[in-house]
PDB file of N, CA, C and O in Angstrom:
ATOM      1  N   MET A   1      11.697  -4.623   0.297  1.00  0.00           N
ATOM      2  CA  MET A   1      12.547  -4.800  -0.861  1.00  0.00           C
ATOM      3  C   MET A   1      12.863  -3.459  -1.523  1.00  0.00           C
ATOM      4  O   MET A   1      13.966  -3.260  -2.031  1.00  0.00           O
ATOM      5  N   LEU A   2      11.880  -2.527  -1.517  1.00  0.00           N
ATOM      6  CA  LEU A   2      12.088  -1.217  -2.119  1.00  0.00           C
ATOM      7  C   LEU A   2      13.163  -0.431  -1.380  1.00  0.00           C
ATOM      8  O   LEU A   2      13.934   0.304  -1.996  1.00  0.00           O
ATOM      9  N   PHE A   3      13.214  -0.587  -0.055  1.00  0.00           N
ATOM     10  CA  PHE A   3      14.164   0.170   0.726  1.00  0.00           C
ATOM     11  C   PHE A   3      15.583  -0.375   0.605  1.00  0.00           C
ATOM     12  O   PHE A   3      16.536   0.274   1.039  1.00  0.00           O
ATOM     13  N   ALA A   4      15.727  -1.537   0.031  1.00  0.00           N
ATOM     14  CA  ALA A   4      17.057  -2.105  -0.149  1.00  0.00           C
ATOM     15  C   ALA A   4      17.851  -1.291  -1.162  1.00  0.00           C
ATOM     16  O   ALA A   4      19.079  -1.249  -1.088  1.00  0.00           O
ATOM     17  N   PHE A   5      17.179  -0.652  -2.096  1.00  0.00           N
ATOM     18  CA  PHE A   5      17.849   0.141  -3.125  1.00  0.00           C
ATOM     19  C   PHE A   5      17.929   1.616  -2.754  1.00  0.00           C
ATOM     20  O   PHE A   5      18.639   2.370  -3.419  1.00  0.00           O
ATOM     21  N   GLY A   6      17.236   2.042  -1.730  1.00  0.00           N
ATOM     22  CA  GLY A   6      17.249   3.441  -1.339  1.00  0.00           C
ATOM     23  C   GLY A   6      16.181   4.231  -2.072  1.00  0.00           C
ATOM     24  O   GLY A   6      15.480   3.709  -2.939  1.00  0.00           O
ATOM     25  N   MET A   7      16.073   5.476  -1.713  1.00  0.00           N
ATOM     26  CA  MET A   7      15.072   6.351  -2.336  1.00  0.00           C
ATOM     27  C   MET A   7      15.573   6.799  -3.709  1.00  0.00           C
ATOM     28  O   MET A   7      16.779   6.931  -3.919  1.00  0.00           O
ATOM     29  N   PRO A   8      14.648   7.031  -4.641  1.00  0.00           N
ATOM     30  CA  PRO A   8      15.077   7.492  -5.969  1.00  0.00           C
ATOM     31  C   PRO A   8      15.685   8.893  -5.900  1.00  0.00           C
ATOM     32  O   PRO A   8      15.243   9.748  -5.133  1.00  0.00           O
ATOM     33  N   GLY A   9      16.685   9.094  -6.704  1.00  0.00           N
ATOM     34  CA  GLY A   9      17.368  10.381  -6.745  1.00  0.00           C
ATOM     35  C   GLY A   9      16.635  11.370  -7.637  1.00  0.00           C
ATOM     36  O   GLY A   9      15.553  11.069  -8.142  1.00  0.00           O
ATOM     37  N   PRO A  10      17.213  12.544  -7.835  1.00  0.00           N
ATOM     38  CA  PRO A  10      16.562  13.579  -8.640  1.00  0.00           C
ATOM     39  C   PRO A  10      16.335  13.159 -10.094  1.00  0.00           C
ATOM     40  O   PRO A  10      15.301  13.486 -10.676  1.00  0.00           O
ATOM     41  N   THR A  11      17.285  12.444 -10.680  1.00  0.00           N
ATOM     42  CA  THR A  11      17.133  12.014 -12.066  1.00  0.00           C
ATOM     43  C   THR A  11      15.992  11.011 -12.205  1.00  0.00           C
ATOM     44  O   THR A  11      15.195  11.098 -13.139  1.00  0.00           O
ATOM     45  N   GLU A  12      15.915  10.071 -11.286  1.00  0.00           N
ATOM     46  CA  GLU A  12      14.842   9.084 -11.334  1.00  0.00           C
ATOM     47  C   GLU A  12      13.480   9.740 -11.116  1.00  0.00           C
ATOM     48  O   GLU A  12      12.491   9.351 -11.736  1.00  0.00           O
ATOM     49  N   MET A  13      13.434  10.747 -10.221  1.00  0.00           N
ATOM     50  CA  MET A  13      12.172  11.451  -9.974  1.00  0.00           C
ATOM     51  C   MET A  13      11.720  12.216 -11.224  1.00  0.00           C
ATOM     52  O   MET A  13      10.525  12.275 -11.513  1.00  0.00           O
ATOM     53  N   LEU A  14      12.665  12.801 -11.964  1.00  0.00           N
ATOM     54  CA  LEU A  14      12.318  13.494 -13.210  1.00  0.00           C
ATOM     55  C   LEU A  14      11.769  12.513 -14.240  1.00  0.00           C
ATOM     56  O   LEU A  14      10.809  12.824 -14.944  1.00  0.00           O
ATOM     57  N   ILE A  15      12.368  11.346 -14.328  1.00  0.00           N
ATOM     58  CA  ILE A  15      11.897  10.331 -15.274  1.00  0.00           C
ATOM     59  C   ILE A  15      10.497   9.868 -14.892  1.00  0.00           C
ATOM     60  O   ILE A  15       9.629   9.739 -15.756  1.00  0.00           O
ATOM     61  N   ILE A  16      10.270   9.617 -13.608  1.00  0.00           N
ATOM     62  CA  ILE A  16       8.937   9.204 -13.144  1.00  0.00           C
ATOM     63  C   ILE A  16       7.921  10.311 -13.391  1.00  0.00           C
ATOM     64  O   ILE A  16       6.794  10.039 -13.804  1.00  0.00           O
ATOM     65  N   GLY A  17       8.312  11.560 -13.141  1.00  0.00           N
ATOM     66  CA  GLY A  17       7.416  12.697 -13.406  1.00  0.00           C
ATOM     67  C   GLY A  17       7.090  12.833 -14.880  1.00  0.00           C
ATOM     68  O   GLY A  17       5.951  13.136 -15.238  1.00  0.00           O
ATOM     69  N   GLY A  18       8.072  12.612 -15.739  1.00  0.00           N
ATOM     70  CA  GLY A  18       7.834  12.673 -17.188  1.00  0.00           C
ATOM     71  C   GLY A  18       6.872  11.590 -17.649  1.00  0.00           C
ATOM     72  O   GLY A  18       5.994  11.851 -18.471  1.00  0.00           O
ATOM     73  N   ILE A  19       7.026  10.392 -17.134  1.00  0.00           N
ATOM     74  CA  ILE A  19       6.105   9.306 -17.484  1.00  0.00           C
ATOM     75  C   ILE A  19       4.708   9.615 -16.990  1.00  0.00           C
ATOM     76  O   ILE A  19       3.731   9.388 -17.703  1.00  0.00           O
ATOM     77  N   ALA A  20       4.603  10.138 -15.755  1.00  0.00           N
ATOM     78  CA  ALA A  20       3.291  10.504 -15.210  1.00  0.00           C
ATOM     79  C   ALA A  20       2.651  11.604 -16.049  1.00  0.00           C
ATOM     80  O   ALA A  20       1.438  11.596 -16.260  1.00  0.00           O
ATOM     81  N   LEU A  21       3.451  12.546 -16.526  1.00  0.00           N
ATOM     82  CA  LEU A  21       2.920  13.619 -17.365  1.00  0.00           C
ATOM     83  C   LEU A  21       2.412  13.068 -18.692  1.00  0.00           C
ATOM     84  O   LEU A  21       1.376  13.515 -19.185  1.00  0.00           O
ATOM     85  N   LEU A  22       3.105  12.126 -19.265  1.00  0.00           N
ATOM     86  CA  LEU A  22       2.640  11.512 -20.507  1.00  0.00           C
ATOM     87  C   LEU A  22       1.347  10.727 -20.307  1.00  0.00           C
ATOM     88  O   LEU A  22       0.465  10.749 -21.166  1.00  0.00           O
ATOM     89  N   VAL A  23       1.233  10.035 -19.176  1.00  0.00           N
ATOM     90  CA  VAL A  23       0.050   9.211 -18.927  1.00  0.00           C
ATOM     91  C   VAL A  23      -1.149  10.064 -18.542  1.00  0.00           C
ATOM     92  O   VAL A  23      -2.251   9.846 -19.046  1.00  0.00           O
ATOM     93  N   PHE A  24      -0.947  11.037 -17.652  1.00  0.00           N
ATOM     94  CA  PHE A  24      -2.066  11.821 -17.112  1.00  0.00           C
ATOM     95  C   PHE A  24      -2.122  13.238 -17.660  1.00  0.00           C
ATOM     96  O   PHE A  24      -2.902  14.045 -17.154  1.00  0.00           O
ATOM     97  N   GLY A  25      -1.346  13.569 -18.652  1.00  0.00           N
ATOM     98  CA  GLY A  25      -1.227  14.932 -19.159  1.00  0.00           C
ATOM     99  C   GLY A  25      -2.530  15.556 -19.626  1.00  0.00           C
ATOM    100  O   GLY A  25      -2.749  16.748 -19.408  1.00  0.00           O
ATOM    101  N   ASN A  26      -3.402  14.783 -20.263  1.00  0.00           N
ATOM    102  CA  ASN A  26      -4.630  15.372 -20.799  1.00  0.00           C
ATOM    103  C   ASN A  26      -5.630  15.706 -19.705  1.00  0.00           C
ATOM    104  O   ASN A  26      -6.542  16.500 -19.936  1.00  0.00           O
ATOM    105  N   ARG A  27      -5.486  15.120 -18.510  1.00  0.00           N
ATOM    106  CA  ARG A  27      -6.420  15.387 -17.412  1.00  0.00           C
ATOM    107  C   ARG A  27      -5.881  16.397 -16.410  1.00  0.00           C
ATOM    108  O   ARG A  27      -6.625  16.828 -15.530  1.00  0.00           O
ATOM    109  N   LEU A  28      -4.635  16.785 -16.509  1.00  0.00           N
ATOM    110  CA  LEU A  28      -4.035  17.670 -15.514  1.00  0.00           C
ATOM    111  C   LEU A  28      -4.707  19.039 -15.424  1.00  0.00           C
ATOM    112  O   LEU A  28      -4.892  19.523 -14.307  1.00  0.00           O
ATOM    113  N   PRO A  29      -5.084  19.700 -16.524  1.00  0.00           N
ATOM    114  CA  PRO A  29      -5.744  21.006 -16.381  1.00  0.00           C
ATOM    115  C   PRO A  29      -7.051  20.932 -15.592  1.00  0.00           C
ATOM    116  O   PRO A  29      -7.324  21.805 -14.768  1.00  0.00           O
ATOM    117  N   SER A  30      -7.851  19.909 -15.832  1.00  0.00           N
ATOM    118  CA  SER A  30      -9.107  19.805 -15.096  1.00  0.00           C
ATOM    119  C   SER A  30      -8.860  19.463 -13.632  1.00  0.00           C
ATOM    120  O   SER A  30      -9.586  19.937 -12.758  1.00  0.00           O
ATOM    121  N   VAL A  31      -7.854  18.654 -13.354  1.00  0.00           N
ATOM    122  CA  VAL A  31      -7.517  18.325 -11.968  1.00  0.00           C
ATOM    123  C   VAL A  31      -7.017  19.578 -11.250  1.00  0.00           C
ATOM    124  O   VAL A  31      -7.414  19.835 -10.113  1.00  0.00           O
ATOM    125  N   ALA A  32      -6.161  20.351 -11.891  1.00  0.00           N
ATOM    126  CA  ALA A  32      -5.638  21.577 -11.277  1.00  0.00           C
ATOM    127  C   ALA A  32      -6.763  22.583 -11.050  1.00  0.00           C
ATOM    128  O   ALA A  32      -6.790  23.258 -10.021  1.00  0.00           O
ATOM    129  N   ARG A  33      -7.686  22.690 -11.996  1.00  0.00           N
ATOM    130  CA  ARG A  33      -8.812  23.613 -11.853  1.00  0.00           C
ATOM    131  C   ARG A  33      -9.683  23.223 -10.662  1.00  0.00           C
ATOM    132  O   ARG A  33     -10.052  24.079  -9.858  1.00  0.00           O
ATOM    133  N   SER A  34     -10.012  21.948 -10.545  1.00  0.00           N
ATOM    134  CA  SER A  34     -10.852  21.510  -9.434  1.00  0.00           C
ATOM    135  C   SER A  34     -10.114  21.640  -8.104  1.00  0.00           C
ATOM    136  O   SER A  34     -10.736  21.942  -7.086  1.00  0.00           O
ATOM    137  N   LEU A  35      -8.806  21.420  -8.096  1.00  0.00           N
ATOM    138  CA  LEU A  35      -8.026  21.602  -6.877  1.00  0.00           C
ATOM    139  C   LEU A  35      -8.024  23.069  -6.454  1.00  0.00           C
ATOM    140  O   LEU A  35      -8.143  23.373  -5.267  1.00  0.00           O
ATOM    141  N   GLY A  36      -7.891  23.969  -7.410  1.00  0.00           N
ATOM    142  CA  GLY A  36      -7.931  25.405  -7.107  1.00  0.00           C
ATOM    143  C   GLY A  36      -9.275  25.832  -6.551  1.00  0.00           C
ATOM    144  O   GLY A  36      -9.338  26.612  -5.600  1.00  0.00           O
ATOM    145  N   LYS A  37     -10.362  25.320  -7.144  1.00  0.00           N
ATOM    146  CA  LYS A  37     -11.697  25.645  -6.639  1.00  0.00           C
ATOM    147  C   LYS A  37     -11.890  25.107  -5.228  1.00  0.00           C
ATOM    148  O   LYS A  37     -12.480  25.775  -4.379  1.00  0.00           O
ATOM    149  N   SER A  38     -11.400  23.917  -4.983  1.00  0.00           N
ATOM    150  CA  SER A  38     -11.519  23.323  -3.645  1.00  0.00           C
ATOM    151  C   SER A  38     -10.756  24.141  -2.613  1.00  0.00           C
ATOM    152  O   SER A  38     -11.256  24.372  -1.512  1.00  0.00           O
ATOM    153  N   MET A  39      -9.554  24.578  -2.958  1.00  0.00           N
ATOM    154  CA  MET A  39      -8.765  25.383  -2.026  1.00  0.00           C
ATOM    155  C   MET A  39      -9.438  26.723  -1.759  1.00  0.00           C
ATOM    156  O   MET A  39      -9.413  27.216  -0.631  1.00  0.00           O
ATOM    157  N   THR A  40     -10.040  27.317  -2.788  1.00  0.00           N
ATOM    158  CA  THR A  40     -10.742  28.586  -2.608  1.00  0.00           C
ATOM    159  C   THR A  40     -11.921  28.420  -1.665  1.00  0.00           C
ATOM    160  O   THR A  40     -12.120  29.245  -0.773  1.00  0.00           O
ATOM    161  N   GLU A  41     -12.701  27.371  -1.847  1.00  0.00           N
ATOM    162  CA  GLU A  41     -13.841  27.121  -0.964  1.00  0.00           C
ATOM    163  C   GLU A  41     -13.380  26.841   0.457  1.00  0.00           C
ATOM    164  O   GLU A  41     -14.020  27.288   1.408  1.00  0.00           O
ATOM    165  N   PHE A  42     -12.289  26.115   0.618  1.00  0.00           N
ATOM    166  CA  PHE A  42     -11.756  25.839   1.945  1.00  0.00           C
ATOM    167  C   PHE A  42     -11.336  27.126   2.633  1.00  0.00           C
ATOM    168  O   PHE A  42     -11.636  27.321   3.811  1.00  0.00           O
ATOM    169  N   LYS A  43     -10.643  28.013   1.916  1.00  0.00           N
ATOM    170  CA  LYS A  43     -10.214  29.283   2.496  1.00  0.00           C
ATOM    171  C   LYS A  43     -11.408  30.145   2.881  1.00  0.00           C
ATOM    172  O   LYS A  43     -11.375  30.819   3.911  1.00  0.00           O
ATOM    173  N   LYS A  44     -12.473  30.132   2.059  1.00  0.00           N
ATOM    174  CA  LYS A  44     -13.684  30.882   2.401  1.00  0.00           C
ATOM    175  C   LYS A  44     -14.312  30.326   3.672  1.00  0.00           C
ATOM    176  O   LYS A  44     -14.768  31.087   4.524  1.00  0.00           O
ATOM    177  N   GLY A  45     -14.337  29.013   3.801  1.00  0.00           N
ATOM    178  CA  GLY A  45     -14.893  28.391   5.002  1.00  0.00           C
ATOM    179  C   GLY A  45     -14.099  28.737   6.240  1.00  0.00           C
ATOM    180  O   GLY A  45     -14.677  29.033   7.286  1.00  0.00           O
ATOM    181  N   VAL A  46     -12.778  28.703   6.136  1.00  0.00           N
ATOM    182  CA  VAL A  46     -11.924  29.045   7.274  1.00  0.00           C
ATOM    183  C   VAL A  46     -12.108  30.511   7.637  1.00  0.00           C
ATOM    184  O   VAL A  46     -12.164  30.849   8.819  1.00  0.00           O
ATOM    185  N   ALA A  47     -12.205  31.388   6.641  1.00  0.00           N
ATOM    186  CA  ALA A  47     -12.405  32.812   6.918  1.00  0.00           C
ATOM    187  C   ALA A  47     -13.750  33.034   7.601  1.00  0.00           C
ATOM    188  O   ALA A  47     -13.857  33.869   8.499  1.00  0.00           O
ATOM    189  N   GLY A  48     -14.775  32.298   7.185  1.00  0.00           N
ATOM    190  CA  GLY A  48     -16.086  32.425   7.820  1.00  0.00           C
ATOM    191  C   GLY A  48     -16.051  32.000   9.277  1.00  0.00           C
ATOM    192  O   GLY A  48     -16.668  32.639  10.130  1.00  0.00           O
ATOM    193  N   ILE A  49     -15.339  30.934   9.562  1.00  0.00           N
ATOM    194  CA  ILE A  49     -15.210  30.469  10.946  1.00  0.00           C
ATOM    195  C   ILE A  49     -14.445  31.493  11.773  1.00  0.00           C
ATOM    196  O   ILE A  49     -14.817  31.773  12.913  1.00  0.00           O
ATOM    197  N   GLU A  50     -13.383  32.053  11.209  1.00  0.00           N
ATOM    198  CA  GLU A  50     -12.611  33.068  11.929  1.00  0.00           C
ATOM    199  C   GLU A  50     -13.455  34.297  12.201  1.00  0.00           C
ATOM    200  O   GLU A  50     -13.357  34.886  13.278  1.00  0.00           O
ATOM    201  N   ASP A  51     -14.291  34.701  11.234  1.00  0.00           N
ATOM    202  CA  ASP A  51     -15.171  35.849  11.446  1.00  0.00           C
ATOM    203  C   ASP A  51     -16.173  35.573  12.562  1.00  0.00           C
ATOM    204  O   ASP A  51     -16.447  36.449  13.382  1.00  0.00           O
ATOM    205  N   ASP A  52     -16.719  34.363  12.595  1.00  0.00           N
ATOM    206  CA  ASP A  52     -17.652  33.998  13.662  1.00  0.00           C
ATOM    207  C   ASP A  52     -16.977  34.032  15.025  1.00  0.00           C
ATOM    208  O   ASP A  52     -17.563  34.510  15.996  1.00  0.00           O
ATOM    209  N   ILE A  53     -15.761  33.533  15.105  1.00  0.00           N
ATOM    210  CA  ILE A  53     -15.028  33.534  16.372  1.00  0.00           C
ATOM    211  C   ILE A  53     -14.729  34.961  16.805  1.00  0.00           C
ATOM    212  O   ILE A  53     -14.902  35.304  17.975  1.00  0.00           O
ATOM    213  N   ASP A  54     -14.280  35.797  15.870  1.00  0.00           N
ATOM    214  CA  ASP A  54     -13.992  37.197  16.200  1.00  0.00           C
ATOM    215  C   ASP A  54     -15.246  37.920  16.672  1.00  0.00           C
ATOM    216  O   ASP A  54     -15.186  38.695  17.626  1.00  0.00           O
ATOM    217  N   ALA A  55     -16.374  37.682  16.023  1.00  0.00           N
ATOM    218  CA  ALA A  55     -17.624  38.327  16.419  1.00  0.00           C
ATOM    219  C   ALA A  55     -18.037  37.880  17.814  1.00  0.00           C
ATOM    220  O   ALA A  55     -18.534  38.688  18.599  1.00  0.00           O
ATOM    221  N   THR A  56     -17.842  36.623  18.128  1.00  0.00           N
ATOM    222  CA  THR A  56     -18.191  36.108  19.457  1.00  0.00           C
ATOM    223  C   THR A  56     -17.290  36.705  20.525  1.00  0.00           C
ATOM    224  O   THR A  56     -17.762  37.078  21.599  1.00  0.00           O
ATOM    225  N   VAL A  57     -15.997  36.798  20.238  1.00  0.00           N
ATOM    226  CA  VAL A  57     -15.049  37.337  21.212  1.00  0.00           C
ATOM    227  C   VAL A  57     -15.316  38.810  21.461  1.00  0.00           C
ATOM    228  O   VAL A  57     -15.295  39.246  22.612  1.00  0.00           O
ATOM    229  N   THR A  58     -15.564  39.587  20.422  1.00  0.00           N
ATOM    230  CA  THR A  58     -15.813  41.019  20.606  1.00  0.00           C
ATOM    231  C   THR A  58     -17.161  41.249  21.276  1.00  0.00           C
ATOM    232  O   THR A  58     -17.312  42.221  22.016  1.00  0.00           O
ATOM    233  N   ALA A  59     -18.135  40.392  21.040  1.00  0.00           N
ATOM    234  CA  ALA A  59     -19.432  40.536  21.697  1.00  0.00           C
ATOM    235  C   ALA A  59     -19.306  40.242  23.185  1.00  0.00           C
ATOM    236  O   ALA A  59     -20.009  40.857  23.987  1.00  0.00           O
ATOM    237  N   ASP A  60     -18.432  39.323  23.578  1.00  0.00           N
ATOM    238  CA  ASP A  60     -18.237  39.000  24.985  1.00  0.00           C
ATOM    239  C   ASP A  60     -17.499  40.113  25.727  1.00  0.00           C
ATOM    240  O   ASP A  60     -17.685  40.265  26.934  1.00  0.00           O
ATOM    241  N   LYS A  61     -16.677  40.884  25.044  1.00  0.00           N
ATOM    242  CA  LYS A  61     -15.890  41.924  25.688  1.00  0.00           C
ATOM    243  C   LYS A  61     -16.688  43.209  25.927  1.00  0.00           C
ATOM    244  O   LYS A  61     -16.297  44.020  26.766  1.00  0.00           O
ATOM    245  N   LYS A  62     -17.788  43.409  25.214  1.00  0.00           N
ATOM    246  CA  LYS A  62     -18.574  44.626  25.380  1.00  0.00           C
ATOM    247  C   LYS A  62     -19.260  44.598  26.743  1.00  0.00           C
ATOM    248  O   LYS A  62     -19.776  43.562  27.164  1.00  0.00           O
ATOM    249  N   PRO A  63     -19.262  45.728  27.423  1.00  0.00           N
ATOM    250  CA  PRO A  63     -19.972  45.762  28.709  1.00  0.00           C
ATOM    251  C   PRO A  63     -21.481  45.698  28.479  1.00  0.00           C
ATOM    252  O   PRO A  63     -21.970  46.154  27.445  1.00  0.00           O
ATOM    253  N   PRO A  64     -22.209  45.144  29.419  1.00  0.00           N
ATOM    254  CA  PRO A  64     -23.660  45.065  29.243  1.00  0.00           C
ATOM    255  C   PRO A  64     -24.267  46.466  29.232  1.00  0.00           C
ATOM    256  O   PRO A  64     -23.839  47.354  29.969  1.00  0.00           O
ATOM    257  N   VAL A  65     -25.255  46.635  28.392  1.00  0.00           N
ATOM    258  CA  VAL A  65     -25.911  47.930  28.258  1.00  0.00           C
ATOM    259  C   VAL A  65     -27.035  47.991  29.293  1.00  0.00           C
ATOM    260  O   VAL A  65     -27.907  47.123  29.332  1.00  0.00           O
ATOM    261  N   SER A  66     -26.998  49.045  30.144  1.00  0.00           N
ATOM    262  CA  SER A  66     -28.061  49.212  31.136  1.00  0.00           C
ATOM    263  C   SER A  66     -29.015  50.298  30.655  1.00  0.00           C
ATOM    264  O   SER A  66     -28.579  51.381  30.263  1.00  0.00           O
ATOM    265  N   HIS A  67     -30.282  50.020  30.682  1.00  0.00           N
ATOM    266  CA  HIS A  67     -31.292  50.975  30.255  1.00  0.00           C
ATOM    267  C   HIS A  67     -31.815  51.727  31.463  1.00  0.00           C
ATOM    268  O   HIS A  67     -32.158  51.102  32.467  1.00  0.00           O
ATOM    269  N   PRO A  68     -31.889  53.052  31.399  1.00  0.00           N
ATOM    270  CA  PRO A  68     -32.376  53.838  32.565  1.00  0.00           C
ATOM    271  C   PRO A  68     -33.867  53.739  32.757  1.00  0.00           C
ATOM    272  O   PRO A  68     -34.411  54.339  33.684  1.00  0.00           O
TER     273      PRO A  68
END
């Protein structure tokens, strides 16, 4: 039934966004803060995995050390 009317246009999306801002406005700063912290932790985790992969690849490329 929703698709019978088509997708909402830009004006309708602004109205829906304004209503959402009025309803959830007092919680948005805390939600944005927690989202930012989550993204930072995710990026740190991905960087750690990339560092581990790079260390493994460079360790495999080194020739074996022979002791006399």
